[in-house]
N, C-alpha and C positions, 0 to 999 in steps of 0.2 A: 308356456302359459296355458293352464288347464281351462280354456274357454273356446267353444266352437262357434262356427258360423250360425248354426241353428239357435244356439243360446243367445247370440247377439241379436238375431232376428226377433226372438221373443222379447228381449229387453226393449228393443225399439218399439214394438207393438204396444208394450205396457206404458211407454212414455217415461218422462223424467220423474224420479222418485227420490226418496231418502238416500238411496244407494246408487242412483244412475244419473249421470249428467251428459247432455248432448252438447257438442261444440261443432260449429260448422267447419272450422279449420283450426290449425294450431296457432296459438298465441301465448304470450307470456302470462295472460290472465289465468291459465289453467292451474297455476301454482296455488291460487286461492281455493280451487276445487280440491287439489291434493291435500292441503292443510285441513279443509273442512271435513273431508272423508276420514282423515286420520284422527281428527278430534271427535268424530261421531261413531259410525258403525262400519267404516270402510266403504268402498264403493268402486264403481267402474265409470271411467270417462270414455265416451265414444266420439272420436273425431271423424267428421264427415257427415254429420246429421244436424239438420236445423232444429230449432226449438220446437217446431210443430211436428217433428218426426219425419219430414221429407228428406230424401237421400241426396246428398251431394257427392259423397266419396272423398277420401283423403289417402294420400300415399305417404308412407313413412320414409323420410330421407335420413341419411346418416347425420346430417347437421341437426335435424329435429330430435333425433334420438339422443344426441349428446346434450342438447339443451334441456330435454326432459330430465335426464339424469342430474345435470348441474343444478336445476331448479329444486329438485327434490332433496338433494344433498345440502343445499344452502339453507333449507328450513331449519328451525331450531326447536327441538332436536332434529337431526337429519331424518329423512323418511326414505325408506326403501320401496321403490315401486317396480312393477313389471309392465312391459309394454311390447306390443307386437302388431304386425299387420295381420288382420283377420278379414279375408275377403276384401271388400271395398273400403274397410274402415281401419283406422288406427285405434287400438284399444289399450287404455292405461288402467291397470288394476292397482288400487291403493288399499293396503290392509288397515284395519283399525289399529291405531297406535297403542303401544304399551307404556309410553312415557308422556302422556297428556299433561298439560296442553302443548300443542304445536303452533308455531307461528311462522310467517314469512315476512318479507320486508314491508308488506302492506298491512300487517297486523294479524290478529287471531280470527279464524273463521270457523263456522260450523254449518251443518246441514239442517234445514228445517223443511220437512216434506221434500219438495222438489227444487229447492233453491239453496244457493250458497249465500250465507249471511255473515256480515262482519259482526263480531261480538263486542258488546260494550263491557267496560270493566266490571259492572255488576253481574252481567250474565257469565262472564268468565269466572268470577269468584264462586258464584252459586253452582255452576255446572260441575266444577271439580272439587266441591266441598264434600260431596257424598263419599263416604268411606268405602262402600262396597263397589269394587271395580266391575264385578260381574252382576248385572241386574237380573231379576227374576225372569224377565221375558227372554233372555238369551241363554239361560241355563237349560239343562236337559233333564228329563224325567225318566228314571229307570223303567225299563220294560216297554217303553213306547217305540213302535217301529213304523215303517211306511205302510204296513198292512193295516194299521189303525187309522189311516187317513181316509176320509170320505171323499170319493170323487164327486158325489152329488153336491157336497159343500163347495168344492173347487169350482164346479160348473156354475153354482149359484153366485159365487164371488165374481167370477169372470164375466157373467152376464150383467151383473149390476155395475161392475167396473168398466164395462164396454171393451173388454179384452177378447180378441178373437184368437182362440188357441186351437181351432180345428176340431175334428171329430175324435181324435185320440189324444190322450193326455200322458205326457212323460212326467209322472208325479215328482220324482226327485229333481228334474230340471226346472219344473215350474216352481216348486217350493224354494229352490236355490235362488231363482230370480227374484223372489220376494224377501230374501234374506232371512228365511226361517229354518234353514237347514245348512249344514256344512257338507252335505252329501252323504254323511254316514248316519247322523241322528237329527231328528226334528227338535227344534227348541220349543220352549213353552209358548212363545207367541204363535208358532205354527199349530200347537195343540189347541190353543184358545180359539183359533179360527177354523181349523179344518179337521179336528178329531171326530171320529164317528161317535165316541162317547166321551165328551169333555169331562163330565163329572167323575168318571171313573179314575182319571189321572190327576185332576185338579179339583178337589171337592169344593173348594171355596169360590170357584168360578161360577157364580150365580147372581141373579138379580131378583130381589123380592119386591113384588108389586102389591100394594095394599090401598084400599079405599075405605075411609072411615066416615061414620055418620057423626056429624058435629065437628068440633074443633080440637078434640083430643083422641087418644087411642082406645077409648072405652068400648065403642061399638064398631066392629069391622063387618062390612057387608060384602066385600069382594077381595079376594087375595089370589095371587098366582106366584109360584116360585119357578123361575126360568133357569133351568140347568142345562144350558146348551152353549153353542159357539157364540162369540161376541156379536156377530151380525144378527143372529136370531134374537139375542137378548135386546139389541137395539130395536129391531122391528116389533118384537112383542111388547116392549115398553111403550112405543109410540101408539100401538093399537090399543093398549090398556088406557093410556091417557085419553085417546079418542073416545072411548066408551064412557068416560066419566067427566069430560069437560063440556061446557056449553058452547053452542055455536049460534050466531045470529046471521041473518041474511040482509044484505043491503042491495037495493036496486040502483044502478048507476047507468042512466041512459036506458038501453034495452037489455042490459046484462045484469045478471044476479051474481053477487059475490058472497061467498060464505066466509065468515070471519070468526075464528076461534077466540074465546075470551082471553086467552094468553097467546101471544104471537107464536106461530109454529116454529119460526126460525130460532126463537129463544129456547123453546123446549128441546128442539133437536140438538142445539149446541150444548145445552146443559146435560142431556142424556149421554151424548157421545163423549163429553168431557169426563163424566163420571166413569165411563168404561175405559177410556184410554189413559186417564191420569191416576186411577186408583193404585194403591200399593199392593200388588198381587203377592208379595212375600208375607203379608199378614194373613195368617190362616184363621179359620173359625169365624169369619164374618163375610159380608157380601155388600153389594150395592143395594140401597133401599130407595124406592120411589113411593112416596106416601101422599095420598090425596085427601085433604080435609075440606070442609065446607068453605073455609076462608083462605086456604093456601095450598101450595104443593111444595113438598120438601124432597130434595134429591141429595142423597148422602153416599159418599164413597170413602172407604178406609184409606188412611195414610196422610190426610191433611195436605199441606203444600210441601214442595221439596225443601229439604234441609238447606238453610242459609237464605231462603227467600223471606224477607220481612213483610209484615202486614202493609207497610208503607209502599213497598215495591210490588205487592200483589196486584195483578191486573195490568201492570205496565210492562212486564217482561214476559217473553215467550219461553218458558222453561218446561220441558216435557220429561216426565219420569220414565215413560215407556216409548222410546223413539220408534221402535219397529211397529208396535201396535198402532201408534199415531199415524205412521206411514201407511199402514193397511187401511185405516179408516179414510185417509186422504185419497187413496186410490179409488175408494168407493164413493167419492164426492160427498162424504159426510162432513168434512171440515174444509175450510179454505186453506190456502198455502200459509197464510199468516194467522189463521184462526179468527173467529168473530170477535173475541175479546170481551172481558168483563164490561168495559166501557160501553160497547155497542149493545150488549144485552140490557144494560140499564137504560140506554137511550131508547131501545125498542119498546121496553115496558112503559116508559114515560110517554112515548108517542102514542101508545095505545090507551092512554088515560089511566094507567095503573101505577101503583106505588112501586118505587125502585126495589129490586130484589136485594136481599141481604145475604152475606156470606160469613160463615163462622169457620175460623181456621184453628183447629187444634189437632188431636190425633185423627179426627175425621174431618172431611170437608163437607160442609152442609150449605146447600144453596136453597133459599126459600123464595118462592114466587107467590105474590099475594093476588088473590082473585078479587074481582070487583063484586061488591055486595049486590049490585044490580043484576048480576047473573049467577047468584049463589044457588038459586033453586035449580035442581036437576030436572031433566026431562027433554031438553032440546035435542040431545043426541039420540035418545031412544025414539024420538018422534020422526027420525029420518032426516033431520036437517044438517047432520054432520057431513063435512067434506068426505068424499070417498076415500081419500088418501089416509084418513084417520080411522077407518074401519078395519076389521080383521082382514078383509079381502085386500085392502090397501091400494088398489090400482084403479078401480071404478071405470069411468068413462074412457080413460086412456087405454086401458086393457082391451075394451070393446073395439076401440079404433084400431089397435094393433091387430086384433083377430080379423077385423074386416079387411084390413090392408094385406093380410097374409104374411105379416112380418113378425119375427121374434125380436122384440124390443126390450131394452133394459128398463128398470123401474123409473129412472130419471127421464128417459125418453118418453115413456108413457105419461108421466106427470106433465111434461112440457106440452105434449099433444093435447092433454086435457085442458091446460091453461089456455092454449091457443084456440081450442074449440069454443071456449067460453068467451074469449075476446081476441079476435084475429088481429087486432091492432096493438096487442100487448107488447110492451118493450122488454128488452133483455133484463134491465134492472128489476122490473115488476115481476117477471117470471122468477127471477132469483129469490125475491122476497116471498112470492106465493108458494114455492115448493121447498124453500129452505136450503138452497145450495148457492155456491158462489157464482158471480156473473161469468167468470172464466169457465166454470164447469158448464153453465148454460150454453155459452158460445160453442164449446166443443161438441156438446150433444146436438145442437142445431146444425152444425157442420155435418155430423154423421147422418142426421135425418135427411139433409139435402142431398148428400152424396148417394144415399140409398134410394133417392127418388120418392121419399115419403112426404117431403115438405118442400115448398118453394116460396120464395119471397117475391111478392108482386109490388112493383114500384120502388121508390127510394127508401133509404134507411129511415128518413123522417117523412111521414105522410103515407107510407106504404102499408102493406098488411101481409099476413101469413096465409098460406093456403095449403091444407092437407090434401095430398094427391091420392085419390082412391083408385086402386089398380083394378 
């Protein structure tokens, strides 16, 4: 089995993902993971690790080895797996299947980010209705080598994802752990995230940002074409939206809260959805984010996946680009199950806004309607915008990080900023305030507490947070 103890250590530090599953010990349930990996992008099951990444250890016995083989062979079609003892762990490597769909006695399963999920009949039909067995994200681009990878972008990615890779980077090993290389060549997903010059190899990998005066495209007063990696495209888009959206302030008790005219969690979800769901095989076009006086339109090429009807849209979790979606998940930009169209609508209505609309054809167009009450521009330029929506992007949280002498990730900085404004803030409220999942908030809070940056005073209910100044 071509996998080393160092590679396993890296996978454990990165956590459960599209292609990695932790199991505390051997059980018959691992057959579901085997089927799910074969139906998706392949993957690695590590026995001897709890879900939270703590080490338990597991020893491969002859009886277990025979059971693993029997379970894999009993799948329909049968699945060939490799397994071995690697240090303290039993490691099972499952290749991506060539005869999809696969099933076991419990049914059909797939991977969605870091979870194994049973597939409904509709999901099964849609997932395997696509004719092209090799997606754009897993294809290779001629002429691209490891020398074209930017270590600076890898470091930016690991910092934001909260992955500790040490002072030196084994680029091939790291990219292999992300499922963006086979060890010989980097696939297009790897290029889209880590290339020094993405545009040189994938010309249509760009996002066009435009702000118009009025309600049509007649007068444009700000435009930016972002031709860089997908994380940069995401961050630049959020900064652009921050420059052109209005923000109001509300005083609650002794605290001031800055509220964007369109909920931030909705905008983040819409932007990341456009980047991870677009059809990258369609050349000559790009993602568009257009701001008008009465609305925001976010458009990506490709529409919805083949076989997904308008009636099922928003009810099923179908992803065109599994690897790209997994990389955004590692960055805490999407939840395990995604926010969903329904929740986006609910968040808009809760903010007193009209429900967004979605057009499903060759392009996917999401339209978010602005409130006439805040249609006049000027609040952002007057300095009332939240720091997280400015070009610097980190504001007070960054200053806290510098004061504490800690190198913190973006989400950690935003959490500290939210706590500084309201030390009794709850995890659900932090999640809403900075636009990530409650699970992601919990993980980041644990890291901050382990590093001595943050501590909880009092009980979960009635207590408060305290930033520890060193």
